Every structure is written in C-alpha cells, then in structure tokens.
N, C-alpha and C positions, 0 to 999 in steps of 0.2 A: 440624636439621632438626625434633626435634620441639619444641624451645626457640622457634626463630622462628615455629614454627606457634599458642604459646600465648603469646608477644608481641601477634603480626595477634589473637587472640580478647579478651587485655586490652584493647587497643585500641578492636575495634568496642565492647565493654561499656564503656567510658568512652564511647563517639557514643552508644549509647545510652539510656548514666544519664543523661548530659546532655538524651538529647530526649525524655526520660518526665516523667508529671505530676510538678511540685511538690508534696511531702508533707510534717504536720507536722512542725515543729523543737523542738514543747515539749520537754521530757527524756521520753526513748523507753529504756526497760532494752534492753540488748542482752549477749548471751551468745556470747560471743568463746570461750572453753577451758576445758574441765576437764580438771583432768590428780592422780593417774596419770587412767588413760579404760576403766578397769574394776576387777575384782574380781571372784572366785570366789563363789557360791551357797553361804552360811556362816559367811560372814567379814564381818570391816568392814578402811574404807580413812578414810585421810586425805585432802580431796580440795582443792587452791583453785581459786575458779574465779577467772575475770577477765572481765572486760565494761565496758561506760560507760551509764555514769547508773545504778549497781549501789548506790545509798545505803539503808543499812537491810535490807539483803537480809540475812534471818532464816531463810526456808524455803527448802525442795528441794521440788518433782511430780516424779513420775514419774507414767508412764503404767500402772502395774502393778502391782500389790498385794505387798505384800512387800519393801517401801524403806523405812528410816527413815533422816531425814538430823538431825543435831546440831549446830546450829554451834558451833565448836566460837573463833571470832576474828572477826571483820571478812573474811571476804574464801577461812574456810577452812571444811569443814566434816566430820561425822564419819560417814561412812555406813556403815550396813549391810542387810546382801543376806542373807533369809531362806533358808537352807537347799535350802525345798524351789521356788526360785524357778529354772524353767527357764533355759537358758541361751541369747541372743541379746540380741538391741542394744533400747538402749531408747530413750524421748524422758526428758530432765530440762527442768525449767525451773526457772529462777531468780525468788522472788517477793521482791517492794521496796517501796519508797515511793512505786514508778513504773509500779506492775501487776505484771507479768506478761511475762517476757521471752521472747524466740526460744527455741526448743527447742536442745541438743545430746546427741548422742549420749553413752551410757555402756552399757559391754560385760560380759555375767557369762557366767561360764568355767565349767565342772563337770571336775573330775577333773584339774584341773589348778592345783599348787601359787604365788600369787601369789608374785614376787619382785621389791624395789623394785631400782633400779640401782643400785649402788654407786658414786663417781666416785673415784679416776680408773682410767679405763678407757680409753682411747686409743690405747694399744698391746700389741704382744701382751705383752707382760712383765707389762700389768693387765690384761689380759683378767680378767672376773669370771667366774669359778664359777660354771656353772647344769647341775642336773640334768634329767635329758627328764622332758615334761609336766610344765613351768614355764609361767606367760604373765613375761616379762618388763612392766615398767612402766620406761619409759623415758623420756627429755629430752635431745636433744642438747644440749650447749654450743655457743657461737660457732664455725666451722672447724671441728670437732670430726668425732672421729669413734666409735664402741660396736665394743667386742671383748667378747664371753663365750667363754670355753672351755666346750666340750660331751667328753664323754668314751662314745666310742663302739663297739661288738665290730663286728667282721668283718659284714658282711652286715645289721647293724641299718640299718634306716630310718626317717629320721624330717624331721617336714613342720616347715619354717620357714617363717612364716607372722608378714609384718609390716602391724598393722594402721591405717593411719596416715590415710591420704587418704578410707579406707571409716569412718571417724571422726571424720572432718572437719577432720583438723588442718591444715595450708599444707603438709606437707612431702611430699618428693619424692623417696620413701628408693631408693638401691639396694644390696643385699645381695651378699655370696658367703661363700661355705665353701673355707679353706683347711687346710691342715696345720698340727701345730705348727709344721714347719721350715719356712711361709711359702707351698709351692705352691698359687698356686688352685686348685682341684676342682670349685668350680659359683658360678655367678652370674648374677641377677638384677633386672631391673629396673622391669617392669611385666606384672604378671603378674592380678589385680583392680585392672583399672583401671591410677590411681598407686599399689601398691601391689608389692614383691617381695613373689617366694613364691619359695620352691629344693626341691624333692623331693629327696632326697642319701641316698644309703647309703655305709654305707662302708668303704672297702675297704680295712682293717685296721683289727686291734685299738688304741685309742689316743686323743688328746687332739688334738681340732679346733675351729680360730678360725672365728667368726661375726662377719664384720662386717658394721656399718650406718652409712649416711651420706648425708647430705639431697644430691642433686643436685647443689643448689650452694652444697654447703659454708655454709647458715647455720642460725643458733643456735636454742634456745626451743622449739622445737617435738616436743611430746609424741608416745608412741608406742608402742604394744603389741607385743612382738613371744611369738608363740607354736613354741615345741619340744617337739613332740609323735610320741610313735612309735605314737596312737591311729589308730584305724580311722577313712581319709576319704574325702571322694568327690569324684569331679572332675565329671559328670552322671549323671542315668538318661536311660534309653532305654524309650522313645519317653516326650518330654518333657510327655506328653498322658494326661488320660483322662476316659472319658466322666463328666458328670454320674450321680451316683447310682449307677454302677457297679464293680463291685471290677474291678484291673488286673491284671496283671502288669507287673515294670516292672523293665530291667535296669540295676542300677548299674557304674560303672565307676571304681575310686578305688584304696588301697594302703591293707596292711596288715589285708585281709577277709579271709585265711585264720581268722584267729583266729573270726569272726563264721561260717562257714561259705562261705566264698567262694574261690572258686577261679582259678587262674590264668587270665589272658583274652588273645587271642589282641593286645589293641590294646595298644598304648605309648604312653607320652609323654616327647617328649624322648632316646629311644632307653631309657627304661629299662619294662617290665614294667608291667602293669596288674593289678589281681585286676578279678571279678566276681563281684557278688552277685545274684542274683534272691527279688523280695520283692512285696509283696501290698500294692497305695496303693488309697486310694478320698477321693473329695474329699470333704468337711466338711459333716455336713451342714445348717450352720445358713447357707451360706456362699453370701450372696445374687446373684444373677442381675448380673449387671456389677460383681462387689466381685472383692479379692484383698486375702487376707488373709496378713501375712510376719512370720518369724518374726526372721529378724532384715533389719535397714531395705535393703531392695536396691541399695546403692550401690556395687555392683564393674563395673556393666555398659558405664560409658565411663570416659574418662577426666577427663571433671569429674563434677560433682553431678548427677544424672538424675532427669528423671519417666518414665525409660524408660516404667514399668508400666503410667504410668496409661491406656492403649487393651489392656492387659492382664484377659481374668479366670480366675482361678486363682490359687493357696495355694501355699508352700513347705512342704515335707514333710525331713522327719529322716529319714533310712535305718534302722530299727533299726541297731545293734552290738550291745556287753556289755550285761547288766541295767545300766538309772541313766546310761549314759555312752553317747548314739547318735551316730553318729558326725559328724565334724565339717563344716561349710560345708552347712545346705537346702538343697534344691534345687528351684527353678521348676521349677510344671506348671502347663501350662496345660489351662483345661477347659471341655470342649465338648458340648454336646448331643447329639450322635452318635458311632458305634464311633470308632473310632482304628485304622489300620491304617500299618502299616511298610513304608521303604522296602527294592525288592528289586533287587539287585547279580545281574547287570551292567545296568548303565542306563546307560554311560557315553557315548553318541552316540545321533544322533537316529534311527538305522537299529535301533538298539536298545532304543529308550523304554520302560517300564513304564507300563503301562496302567492306568486306574482308572476309576472310576465318579464321575461327580456326582451329591452333593456329594460332598464328602470331604477329613478331616482325617489327615494323614498326619506319623509323627516321619521325618527323611532326616536325613544326616549325609555331609559331605563328607570323605570315610575319608583322603584323601589328596592330595598338593598336583596344582592343575592339576583336580581331580572337576566333573565335571559331571553332573547328576541330570535325565535326561530318562523324562517323563510324555508319554500319549497317551489321549487323554479324549474324550467327543465329547457336541459342547451336545447335548440334548431338546431345548430351542427358544429361539425368537428371543429376543436380549433380551441387558443386561445380566446378566454374570456378577463375582462379586469373589472379590481371590484377596489372600491374606495371605502373605507368610515371615514367622514367629514366628521371630526369633534372638535380637537385642540383648535383648531383652520380656523373654525366658527366659531371660538370661544367659549364650546363647553368645557365642561367640568370632567367630565369622563378619557378613561385608558380603554381605549375598547380596542380588541382583538376578534378577529374572523376567522371563523372553522367553516370548511367545504370536506359536505359530506357525502358519497356515494349515495345508493338507495337501499345497499344492503350495513348502510350503517359504519364502513370504512373510512375512515380520515381520508381525504382525499390531500387536504392542504391547508395548513394553517400560517395566516398572514399577523405582522405586528408593526412595531413602528415600522419608519420609514427616512429617509430626505437627506440630502450632503450638509455632511460640517466640511467647511474650508476657510480654512486662514479666518481671519474674521469673520465670517457669516453661517451663520448656523440656520439651514433648515430645516431638521432634521426632528421630526412628530412624534409625537403617540397615536399618529393614527396609521391604521393598515392599508397598505397600496401592495399591487401589485398585479401579477398573471397567475392564471391559473389553465391549465390546459384540463378540456373537459372535450366527452365525448357524446356526438348529436345523438337525439331525441331519449336522451335520458334525462332524470330527474334525481337533483340533487337536493339537497337539504344542507343547511346556513344558519351560524350559529355568529349572534353578535353580542358581545357580555361587552362588562366591565372588568381591569385585568383584576379589579379587588373588590369587587363584588358590591360596588356602590350604588346607588340608584336614590333618585326625588329628583324634582323640578329640574334642579342643573342642570340634568345629564342627558341634553339633547344632542343626537347626531342627525346623518343624512347618511345614507347606504347608498350607493349607487353601484351600479352591475350592468358591464355592456360590456358588448362585440368590440373588436378593434376602434380605434379612434385616434390615429397617432399627433403629438402635438407636443408642444414644449412652453415650459416658462423659465425665465433666465430674466436674470437680475444684475445686476453691478453693485459694486464695493470699494472704496479705497481703503486697502490694505496696509496701510503705512504702520509698523511700527515705530516707537513702543506702546502707543497708544492711536484714541480721534485724531483725525487731524483734517482738512481741507485741501481741496483740490487746486494746488497751486503749481501751476506749469508756469518755469522760467525762460524769460526768452533764450534760444539758441538751446535749452534742454526740453527734459519732457518729464512727462507721467506718468503712471498707470492703474487703470483700474482691470481688477479683478473681476472676471467672466461667470457664471456660476450657471449650468442648461441643466434641469431638471427634462427628463425625456418621457413622455406620456405613449404608454398604451404599444409601446415597441418600438417608439416614434427614433429612425439613428442614420437619417438627414445631417447635411453637414448648414452648416448655420451662421449665417452672416451677417453682422453685424458696422452702421455704419450711425454718423451722427448728423444732427441737423442742430440749427440757432448758430455753428459758432463766429464768437466773432472773432474780425477780423486779423489773421496771424494765429490762429491756432489752427492745428491740423490733425485728420483723426483717416486712417487709410481704413478702406474696407477692412473688415476681420470677420477669416473663418475658424468656425471651431469645429471641427471634422473631426467624429466620433469620440467626441471626446464631453466631457462634463465642466470641465472650467476653460478657461482662454484667458485672454494676458492683452486688453486695449492697451495701445499708446498713443498719447496725447501730445506733441508740439508745439512748441510755440516758433514762428522765425527771429531770428538776432533783432530784427527790427519795430518786431511787434507794438503796437504802441499797448499802456496796462492797461485794463479792461477786464469787465467782470457780468458774466453772463448764466442766464440757467441752460443749460447745454440739454439735448434729447436725444437718447439712443435709443436704432426699431434696428429688429432684428426682422431677416425674413429668411422662408425654406423652403421647401419643395415637397408636398408628399401626392408622387404623381403627378395629378395633372392642377394638383391645387398648391396654389400660392399661403401661405402661412406667413403673415403679419402680425407679430407679439412688439408691445412694448417695451424694451427694456426697464425693471422695473428697478429702481433706485433706493440702494439700501447707506445706513449710516452705524458706522463701529461707534457704540456704547462708551464705551469701557477699556484699560488696558488690557480687560479678559481674551484669552478665543473665543470666537464663539456668540460676541456679546454685539448683537447687531438687531435692526426695526426698519423698518419704511421709513421712506421720506416721499414728497409730493412730487420735490425737484433735486437736481445737481448743478450746483452755484459752482463754475469753475475762474479762476481769477487767473490770469496772464502776469508774470510780478515781473522785476528789473531780472539782469546777464544771469544765466546756469553759469557755473565756474568750466564746466568741456558739456559736450554735447556731441553726440555717437550715429550713426547712420549708415545701414545693411545697404551694400552698393553690388548688385542693383535689388531696388523694390520687388521684385517677381522677377522667379524663376521655374526651365520647367526640368524637372529629373526624372530617372527612370527608375521604381524602386527596384533597392537592391546597391542601389549605386549612389557616390555622394554628391552634394551638390557645394559644389563650388563658389565665396564667394569672398567679400573685401566688407571689411570692418573700418570703417572714418572716425576719426576724432579729430575736436576740433578745439583747443584748449582757450577757453573763453577769456579766463585772470590769465592779469600777464602773468601774474608769480604764482600761476599753477603749472609745475613741469612735473612732476614727480610720475611713476607708471600706472596706468590703466589695468588692474585686472579683470576680466571679464570669464563670464558664468552662464550656462542657459538661464533664461527666468518661466518658467512652468514647461520648459518644452513635454509633445506629446511622448509616448512609450518607443514610439516609432523612430523620433529623430536623435542621436546624441551628439555631444561638442562637449570638444575638455576642455577643461581649463585652462588658459591662457590670457597675456595680455600683451595690453601697448607699454612697447619701452619709453622710456621719458626720452622726447624728441623725435620719436617715431609717429606720423599722423593717423599711420591705414597698416593693415598688415591683411595677412590673405589667412582663410579660417572652411576649414571643411566637413557638413555638416552631413554626416552617414546619416541614409536611409535605409531604414530595416526593409529583408528583403519579406515580398505579400502585404506588405502596405496597403492599403483600398486606395487605390486612386481619386483623384479630388484634390482641393486647395486645401492650404495649413497655413496658417499664416504665425508665425513665429520669432521671439527677437528675445536679444541676450542682453545681462545687464552688465553695466560698468562698474567698481569700484574703487575711489582713488583717494589719498589721502590728502586734502587742499587745504593750504591755510588760512583762515580764516577767524576775525574776530568781529558780532558785534557793531563795537565802535568802530567804521570806517576810521577814524583818525587815530586807531591807539598803534603804537609799537610791535606788539610781540600780536599776531595771530598763529594763536596753533595749531594744530592738525587738524582738521575734521575729516571725518568719513562722509563722503558724498557721492549716490548709488544713482546710475543715469542711466533711462532704456534707454535702446537703442531704437529708433526707425525702424519699422517690425517689416520682414520680407514675406509676399508668402508662394508660397514653395507650390507646384505643381508638381501632383507625382503622378506618373502613367506606370502602365503594368508594361512587362519587357515585352519583347518583341516577342511573339509566339515561335516555336523550333516546327521547320517543314516536316 
C-alpha cells in the first residue's frame, strides 16, 4: 500500500511538473549527492560530489564556520571540520564555472568514531565488526545488503539510527537486529520519516548482527548508521515555551540515568523510557515569526517537507554528559502566553478539561484511541482561531479537531492545511482554521489522532485564541526540472517564488525587500497584495563583477497600528519532484557571465484605476551577438485581477507596448508584477565549438509595481 501511494505521488508530481512554467535551460549546476554523508567534529574525510554541469567545481561552501574543503581531484574533496563545530546538519554548496549549486546536507557528530564501510559485508560470515558509539559511512551496492557485527552485554541498550532520507538520499532503508545464529530480535522500516531506527536491549552477552537494506534493493545510495549507547531523547513535554520565560520541561528518552534521569512510567514499543526534568528558555535573539534549527527538520513526514514554515520556535538539545548532549534535538513552539498542560482524565465529553481562552496547552495521546476533550467559554462573539501543532513540532500524530456547542451539535471540524505551490510543500497534517463562536456560550473541543494511535511519541500543542493577525513567508528557487542554485547572469535576471501563509484573518499587503546584496545585484521592493504567492525578481547589471553572497530577505506589513517585520525563510528544492522542499539557514546568490538577453518593464511604477488598463513598454536587450530570434512573452504568476495576452518581441525589435487590464473591483493598493520571456538561443558549453544548437532560455523582466485606485465616485 505504501509503495502504491508513492507511485501515485510520483505520477502526480510528473503531471504538475509538466504544467509548471518552463524555466531556463542554460547550464545550471546541480548538486545531486555527497558521500560519505558526514563526519565527526575535529576530523577530516574525503568525499565524492556528484551532480550535473559541475565543470570546474573547485570550491565547497558551508553555512557554518569551521569547515574547510581541499580539492583532491575533480569530483573529490577533503573536508576538515574544526573541533568546535556543533553537532548537527549543515548545508554545503558546490561552486564552479556555472555558479553556485543547490545545497545538500552534511552531518557532523560528536563523541562517535567515524568508520568507513568495508566490503564485502553482504552475509553473516562477512559482517563488518563495529564498536558501539560509531558512525558508519556506508553505500549500498546493487541488489545487496550490509551487515555489521556488534558485541553487547546483557541489558546493554543501544540506539541504531540509519540516516538516509534525512540526509537527502533516495534510499528507503529497512533494518533488523538478529542474534549471531540468525534469530530476528528487532526490525524497523519507517521511524524518522523513511529512515529506520531501532531501540535495542541485549538479552544476553554476545554478538549481534545489524542488517540494513534498501526496501527495493537498489544500489548506489549512501547512508550513515549511528550505533550508540549515548543518552537519546524521544521528545520533550510540553513541547512549547513562553517567550523569554524559563520553563521546566520533561524529556523522555533512553540511557538518561547517567545524567540524572529516572525511570518513567511511559514505554515505547514495550521498552521502558527514562525521564529527565530540565530548564529551557527561548533564545534571546529569536525574532517574532522565526524558527531556528540545529538539525534540518527533515523527519516530519515521508517526503522532504516545509512542515516548519508556519512554526515560531527553535530546536533545543537536552543537556546530558558534559560536551556530549543527548542525541536528537527537539522542536519547541514559542508562544507569547503561558503554557499549560493536559490533565487526565479527559477522555470523554462528560469529563472535559476546563480551559480559559486564550490557551496554549501541551497534550499527548497517551494510548490507542485516546480522545482528549476540553471545555471553554467564548468571551465574546466572533471568530476564534484554532491550531493543533504535531507534525510542525516533529510529533507523530495526525490530529483532527472538532468543536461542539453546549447541545452537543457539531459547530466545526478542522483538519489538514497549508500551501503546496510549485516546489514548495507547506501542506501539513495539523489542523488549523477559524470557527465562529457566540459570546458567553460554552463549547467542547475534541482533539484526537485520525487513526486512533497513541503512546509516548504522539505529542501535540493546542492553541485557541482571539484573532492575532500575522503571516509567515518563505522563498524558494523553483527552477525546473530540478534543484538548482540562484545564479543571475549579468544583464539578466532570476526569480524566487514567495509563499505567504496568512494567520488569523491577516489580509494586508506584504512588502519584501532585500539586504546584503553584492554590488551590481538589485531587487525592487516587491508587494504581495491579497495573495498567497508572489514573484521576486533579482537582476544584475551588465557590468557587475562576478560574486557570491548570502542575501537576506525581509517582509513588512501593517496590521492597524502594528508594523510586522518578519524574516523571509529560505527553502531548498530537494529533488525534481513537486513538493520537495526543506529549510535552509541562508540563501546564496551568485552573479555569473553575461546573459543572452534582458527584459525591463518601463516605467517600474504606475498608477491605474480599477477597471482600466495599465499601459507599459517592455524593452529587450539582446546581449549575445548571435541571438537575434523572437522572444515570446507570457505573464509570470499574475494575480487573478490582472490579465495579459501572450505576445512576442519580433526579431530586430527592442521594444513593444503592452496593456495589462485591471479587473473592476480590484482592491486598492500596490501589486508587483512581472512577465517572462522565452526564446531559442544558440548555445554550446564549449565557446570554441562551431555548432551552437538552439537552447530555450527564459528570463524574467525587471518588475513593475502597479498602484490600483478606486474609480471616482459618481456625484
């Protein structure tokens, strides 16, 4: 069933891909794989990098100080990691002739010995001996399986963590533990997304075999297998803290006794857990609307996801041994109000837990078919906004929420929400939405897992509040047919998709600006008005110097007298599939050699009355001497209130007039629009080649911001 579902998703992705706007087909450096997938702090490792259009790649770029990369030979680098680099995952980019690539993830561990896989290890007799507290860097051979041999003492508890999909490999791994005689003692397939994880307690002194294989027995995919008895955290409770206030959290995990933990009443897969109480405070520099991570949040679902795109929060590491914190950082929601917790029994509508609005409450589905009921009174008439956070905080539940009135009539049911736009996938299994309530009336609220699951992993946070209008905004480079870096050719342009999630009835214009731009790179303030999607155009001067820089995008908006300033979170496209995205810490932009042509809308600002047309000029500059063909012009992600017929700039023509009709009734305000040119351009990677076949090149025009005004009122 799982494979059938994936095949359907792949087919749907292909259909969406074919329907997406065609982007440039000039060489665009693409980074497909790095192997090994990580190393330890204070060590070095030689890696292979694989991709497309990787000519002259001589540098690697990291999003964290403390990394150096030395070119060994084409496609191979020696990466050295300083001893003070924190444990976590980091973005790495290729830098080459065709600019900066998309990023891939590289893991850094601490307190573990890095061990390369030694083939052959496909049978029990060939199983590779491995010590506990090791990180295996391995790669599947075709139709094979890998076996490792570990020695454990009676009662010794180890974590076997196979990291593959989390580090962006296509591997769908399965893992089992057996006795030396072949008796299967434990197995797992999907624990952290597609990645398997086994919490194993040795029943006797002796040798044990760990077998890892791809579900479909494909070869060539790297993975990183951690075998450790270090303290490990499953989750923390409540998974929310009040901003700026110290909070006491309870961590559930394993091997916590050595760091002050004690046995817990909770179990996981029939194995007992430990618990540890500790203090936590949100980071002082955490901006409103921001999310800070130590390890990229790629465990939230089976596919890479932008699950945290609507989460205000951070990841924390539970303190364990000095210098060696517990494995698996935990995701925590940050809220401006005090956090309460679920109180059992609240399993049926006759025994609801009383709460007072507004409320932020940490809960857990403690057992299978657990139903959590709450009762509250609406202070006044109006819309109230409900959120259940589970996937967003790396919980395993698929919750739904139902509101009932005092007569047990269902008022509303909320379920999944979030945007899927181009390569960006912010669609979540968490319920979110507005419910209209009557003041001074009592209501009951049911929260339950859609499939009736329960246990230690199924935590959530419930939020019910009066409107607090706000927004979250993300940027992603969605060039088709797959991942690529943000490369702007001199005289040309590139675009980013902007995705806005509006919160609690927010519907104000959002203006995006850029900072830290290198000389010669430009971005006009871009206004997204009454829409969830915008297009940001970056263009480079014809005389701009080649450069590479981390750029920062900031969004501002007004809610009455409040000015909201929010960071635009950068996201990376992980694969050619639609909806394949995950967050980055920084957005890298490179300026390359000359573009084939450039487009500019003149003027760049215009005032138009709703119901009329905006008259503009579109200017083309043919930069390559041998490019003389026509340029087809199409609208690029226009808002529905604006139209533009497809047109063209004929050969030899440098300027055309265009009319953009503005629909009557369009909301007054500013709107930023652009068009896209598509042309066949003679090109060959080899500048000395005699033959230059036509290549489709797409270029966005420098945008225009149209101010729409209401028509004059009739006397």
